[in-house]
N, C-alpha and C positions, 0 to 999 in steps of 0.2 A: 349398632346402638340405639337404644329403647331408650331415648332420655325419662318421657315420663315411668316407663316401667322401676327403672333404678332411682328415679327422685319419690318414687312413691314409697320403696322400701325404706329409705332414708326417715322420713316423714313417719310409716307405721312404726320405725324402730325408737320413734320418740324421742329423737334426740334435739335438743331445746338450741341451739345454735347450730344452721345451717349457711353455709358459704359456697354464694358463686362468681368468683370471678367472671367476666367475661363483659365484654365492650356490648352482649346484646340483652341491654336491659329489658325493652319490650318482648322479646321472645322469652324470656325467664320467669316475666310478670305474668305472660299470660300463657305459661307455662305450670305457673306455679297455680294459678287463679282456678284454671283447668281441673285440676288435682283436687283442689280444695272442693269445689262441686261434685267432686266424684267421692270424696271423704267425706261431705257435709261438714264442711271446715269453713266456718267464713274466712275471708283473703281480706289482710287489710294493705296497704301501703303508703309510706311514706317518703317524703321528699321536705329539703328545706325551705322550698321554697311554698310550697302548699299546705305540709303537717300531712295527720293523717288522717284517711278517708278509707271507706270500703274499696275495694280494687274488682268484687264479683257483682257489683251494680251499678248500672249503667247512671250516668251523672250523680252517683250520690257527694255529698256532703260533706265541706271537711271537719272534722274536731276541730272546736275550737279550741286558741292557747297551745298547739301542739305542732308547733314549725322549731319549735328551738331541740337542739336533739336530747340534752337532760330533763326539759317537759316530758316531752315522748315515752321515755323510757321512764319516767315515774307512773304515766296516763297507764301505759300498757302495765307495768308491777303492777297497779291499782284495779283495773281494770275486771273484771266479772265475768269477760268474756272471753272463752278460748278460741282458738285459730290458730292463723302462720301470720308473722306479723312481717311485710317486706319491706325493708330499710335501705334505700337506694342512696348508692353514695356516703354510707355513712363513716367511710374511714377516716378522712381528717380529722373529727370528733373524738378519736382514740389517741391523737396523739398528745402527751401530757396533759390526761385528762382523767385522773382518777375518779375521780365521780360515776362517769359515763362507764369505765370498765366496771366498777363495783355494782354499778344500775342493773349491768346485763347479767354480770355473777348471781347477783340476786335472783332476777329472772328466770335464768337458767338452772338454779337449785331448785325454784319452785315449780318446773315443767309439771314433775309427777303425778303434781297433785290439781296446776292449773290450766294444764292442757294447750298452754303457750307453746308455741314456737316463732324463734327469730330467726329471718332470711336474711343477709346483709346480700345486697348486690351489691360490688361496684366491678370497676377493671382492674383492681390491684385489693388488695385486701392481706394484712398482717396479722394474725390471731394472735392478738395478746396472752404471755401465758397462765394469765387467774381464771380466765374459764374456755382453756386450748382444749381439757378433758372432757369438755360439755360440748365439743363442735366435730364438727363435721365436714370435708368438702364435696363439692358435688361440680363437675366441668361440663356444659353442653359439648355434647356432639358436634364435630364438625359436618359439614355436606357431602354427600356419599357423589361419588364422581356421576352416577344419572341425573342428581341432581344439579351439583353444575353441569354437565349439558344441556341439560334442558333451561339453565337459566342462560344459558351463551345464545342458545336455540331462540329465547323470547327477544333479548337484545336485536337479535339481528333480525328479527320480525319486527320491533317498535322501529328500527333502523329504515327498513322497506316501506312503510307502510308511512313511515312522517318523506323521508327524501324518492322512494319510488325509482329507488336502485337494489337489485337482491346482493347480498353480501357475499362476498368471493374469498374461497379457502379450498384446504384439501385436505383429505383425513387426516396425516400425520399430524398438519396445525394445531389442527384441533385436536388432536390428542395431546397435545405438547401443552396449549394451550392448558385445558383442562389438568392437565397433571400439574402445573404449573400453579395450577389457582387450588391445588389443596392446602388446607391446613387456615383457608380463610372461611370466617362467618357468610353465607348467603350473599347479605346486600353488601358486605363489601367485595366478594365475588363478581357481582355484578357492574357495580362501578368499574372494576378494572375491565372484564368483559366490555362494555360499553366504547371507552376508552379506547381502547384498542381497535374497535368497526370504526369509531367513528373519524377516528386520523385520516383512515384512507378507502373506507366500505368496503375494508378486508381484513380479513384473519391470516395472517401469514407468518412465517420462521424469523422475521425482523421486527416484530410486533415483543417477541419473548423476552428478551433485553429489556423493554418500558416494564412491561410486566411485572417481571421479577424485581424490580427496581423500587416500583410502587409498591410493591405484597413488600418486601421490606420495610420499607420506611411504617409500610401501615401498622407492622407488627413491631414499630420502635427496637428493632435492633441495635443497640450501641453498647459500645464497650470494649469488651476483648474479643467480640464478634466483630467482625464489617461485610460491607458487601463491595468485590470487587466488579465495576462496573468496565473494565476496559478487558474482557476475556480476548484472546487472542486468535486469531484464526490457525489451526493445527497448521498451516500453509507459512504461517511466519516463522516456524521454530526450525533450523536448520540440523540439520542431520534425526536423531534421534530413532531411526528407524525401526529397530526394536520394538521401542516402546510402544508408538506409533500402532504397528500390528498388534501387538499385545492388545492395547484397546479397542481398535476397530473391532477385533473376534470379541470380547466381550461387553460391548455397548447393547446390543438388542437383550443381552441373559439380565444386565442389570437396568435394564426399562422394565421386565418382564418382573422382577424379581423373585421371590424363592428362597429356599431354604441355599440352593448352591446360587445363588446372586453372590459377585465382586464384593469382596469388602474393601480393598484399597491398596496403595500401593506405598514402595519409600524409597525416594529419590536422594541418594548420598553423591558427591562430588565436590568440587572445590568451587567456589566464592566467584561467583560470574560467568559459571557453564553456564547457566539456562534452564537449572533447577525449576527456580518460579515461573519463568516463561512457560516452562513446559505444563505446572499447576495450572496453570491458566490457559494454557490450551485445552486441557482435560475437557473443560467446563466447555467452550468454545468449541469444541469438534462434538461433546453429545449436547449440546443444547440447553445445557442447565445453569443453572444461578451459582455464580462460585462465591463461597463464604470464607474468609482469611480468620482464622483465633491468634490472634496477636500475644504469641506464647511471654515475652515480655510483660503488659497489664496482665497477667493473671494474677498478680501478688498481692495482697493486701497486707497493711502492716496487723491488722486488725484477726486474730486468733480464729481458722475458720471459712472466711472473706473467699480466700483463693480457692478452697475446694467448690464454695459456693458457683464464686465465677466458671467454672469451670460446668459445673450441673447444669445453669443458667445458658449456658455459651453451646452446650449438646442441643439440649432442650426446645431453642429458638431453632437447632439444625433440621431435627427431625421436622419440626414447622412447615421449612422452608423446603421439605424431600420431594418431591426426588433432586439433589442436590450435589454441588460436590465442596469436600470440605477440607480446605487448604491451612494445612499445620507447617506453618515457616520454620524452622528452627527449628524443630523441636526439641533439640537437646537442651535447650537453652530453659526450658519449663518442668521438663522432667531426668532431664543428667544426673549419674548418683551426687548426691552433693549431700554431705555431713554437717553442712553449718549452719541450714536453714531452719534449723527445729524439725524436719523431719515434711514439712511442707512439698517438696518433688513427691517425695512416696505416697503422700496423700494422695496430688494431684494424679500421678500414676495408678494407682490404684482405682480410682474415680471413671478414670479413662478407662481403661482395661475390665471394667465392668461394664462398662455400655458400649464397647467393644465387643463385649460375650452375651448381650443382651439385647441388644438392639433389633428393633423388629422396621425401622423405616428405610427408605431410599436413601442413603448417606454415603457416599462414597469418597473414605477419604484416603489425599494428597499427601502423604508428611516428607520432609523435605527436611535433609539434615545436612553439615557440613562434616560435624566431627562423631561419627557412627558409634566409636567406640565405651562415647559417655552415656550412650543408650542403653537399657536395661535388657536381657537377651531376652524377657517375658514380650517384651514391646515385638520385637521383629521377628519372632519364630513364625513357621505356616499355620493360618488357621485365625490370627488378630489379624494380619495385613499377608495380600496373594503373592508378593515378591517384592525384593526389593532389586531397585535398579541402580547401575553406578554408570554416574553423568562423568565420563570421561574429558580430557581437555577435545576442542574439535580437529578433527584429521586435517589434511589440506582440502582434500573435496570438499568437506562439510565447510572448511574458514572459506573458500572461495565462494561458497551459495552463502553465507551470513553476510559475505560483504555486497553478493546482488540484492540479499532483501534490505540491506540498511541504506544504500543509495537509493533502491526503488522506492524506499519508504520516501525521500527528503528529493523526489523527481528528478535525478538523475537518472541520462541516457545511460544504460551499460556498455553501447557503444562508445563510449569516451572513454572508459579504465580498460585498464587489464587488469582483471579480476584472477587469473591464473599470475602472475607477477604477487599482486598483492599475497595470495595465500601462504606465496612460497616464502616472502619476507615477513609472515607475522607467526611462524614455526613456535606451540607455546604457547600463543593467548589463547584467552576465553571470549566468550562469542559477546561479552558485557565491556573489553580492553578491543576488541575490534572499535564495536561499533564508538568508544569513546576516540579514537584515530581518529575514525571519520569525525564527529563535532568538532575535536581540538585542529585538525587538518581545514574544516570550514575555516573557522577560525582566522585562522595563519592567510588559508588566500583573501579574506574579505579585507584585512588589513593590509592589504598587498595591493588591493585592488585586480583578483587576478580570478578567475572561474576554475573552480576545484578540478584537481588531477590526478593523477596516479602518484606524483613526484611528492606532492603535498603529501599524502597520505604517507608513504613509506617513510617522509621526512620525518614524522610522527610516532610511526611503528620504531624505527631507528632508534628515537627519542626514550624512549620507553619502556622499561624492564618488567615483566610479565610476571606476574605471581608464582609462576611456574616456574622462576630463576628466583625470587624470593621465599618463598615459602614450598623449595624442592626438596627437602626431608620428612614434611609434614606429608606433602603429597607423594611421594614415593611409599612411604609407610602407607594411606589408606588404599594407594593399589593393589600391595600387597594382600591387604585383608579384603577387599571385596573381589581375589580374583578368586576364591574358591569359596565366596560366601554370597557373590550376588551377578545379578544378570547384566551384561554389557546395554548399557539402552541406546548403541548404537552399531 
C-alpha cells in the first residue's frame, strides 16, 4: 500500500473532513505535513495542551487563545487561511457537545470556497451523523514483512552492541516472529521484538507465546474475543489420531496462504469429550495465537449491537493473523431461533459473508454439542474444510488419558494399573476421567493415604457418566455423524 498516494487522492478530492484512526500520531502528522508541502498547502496541528500552530514550520509559535476545542473551531471557521488542519485527540470533545459538532459541519459546508480541510487524528473516532456525509476515513497501512524483519535485525544489532553478545535464532523461529508481528505499527513491533531478545539473548519458539500475549494487549482486544494463554501441546490430547494427521498435512499450506489455504474445521461431540482441548492443541501444534469467540457475549440488548460485536471480533482476529479462531459452542450464537428478533440470522449472515470474503490467515475451529441446530449453509464444504466427530474415547485412548493426567500431577505411572482403570471407565469422557482422578486425590488425602489405583476405581464406580444420563442424545448424534462427519480418531 502507498499511504502517500492514497491520502493525496483524498485531499485532492477536496473532502472537508478526514478521519485517521491510528496510535501513530507522529507518523500521521509527518505524512500530512509532507503532502501539504507537495500540494502547496499550509498544515496546522492542534492539541488541547498547545493549541494551534503551523506544523510545516520548525519552532512555529502557537496561536493564542486556541487551546479550547470550541475556540479553535471558531478560529478555523473565521480564518482566511486555506490549508490542512490536523486536530489531535479531538474525539472527547464531540460527546454531548452540539456546538462543536455544529462548528465542524459549518466548516465542512464552507470548504468548497474556503479550501480548508479538517483532519482528525485519534486512536478511535466515531463520526457524528451531522457531518458524516462530508467525511472520509483513511487508514495508515501496517508495515510489510521486510520492514518487520529489518526492525528485528536492528533490535538484534542494538542488543549485540550493548552486551557484546550475538543474538541466537533460527530461520523458522524468526519467520514465525515476523508473522506474529503483522498488524502492529512499526514502533510497537520493535518493542515486542526487543522484549523477546532481551529476555534471553535469543529469538526462539518459546518467545512466541509472550509476543502474542503482548500483541493482544496492545490491540486492546476485549469483550467477545479473548486470548487463550494455555494452548496445549498436541501430545497432551489423547486419541484424535485422524484429526492430528489431517492437521499435520495442512500446516504448511496454511502458513503459505493462497486461494486453497485451509479455512477451518467443525468438531462435534459429547460434552467433555475433548473438543475444546483439541481446539487449543491446534494452535499449539501450529505455533499460533488462539483467540476464543464467546458466543454467549455476542448478544446485546440494543438493536444491531450483536452484529457489530461480531464484525469487530472478526476484524480483530484478522489483525492477529496468522491465528486460530476458536468459536466455542457455536450453535448457541447462530442456531436457529425464531424468538430472538432475527438476531441469530443476522449474526449468521455476518459470519458467512466474512468466511466467503476473508483474505487473512485465520483458521476457524468451531465446536458444537448439538450440530442439528446449525444451519446447513454453515457446515457445507467450502465454508469449512471438514466436520469431525469426537466420540467417546476407546479403551486404548482412555488408557492414554489416564497416563496424561497422572503424569501431569507428577505421579509415577509404574504405581498405577492404567489398563485396569481404562477397562473400568467404559463410557467416560476425558473430562470425567480427569475428574475421577481429582476426586480420588481428595479421598486419599482425607485418609492420609497415597493415591493408588483402588482410590480411582472407587470414584469411577460412584460416577454415572454422561453417556448413560444422555444416552438417547448421544445415540442420535452418532447416527447423524455416521454419514455426515469424519471420525476424529
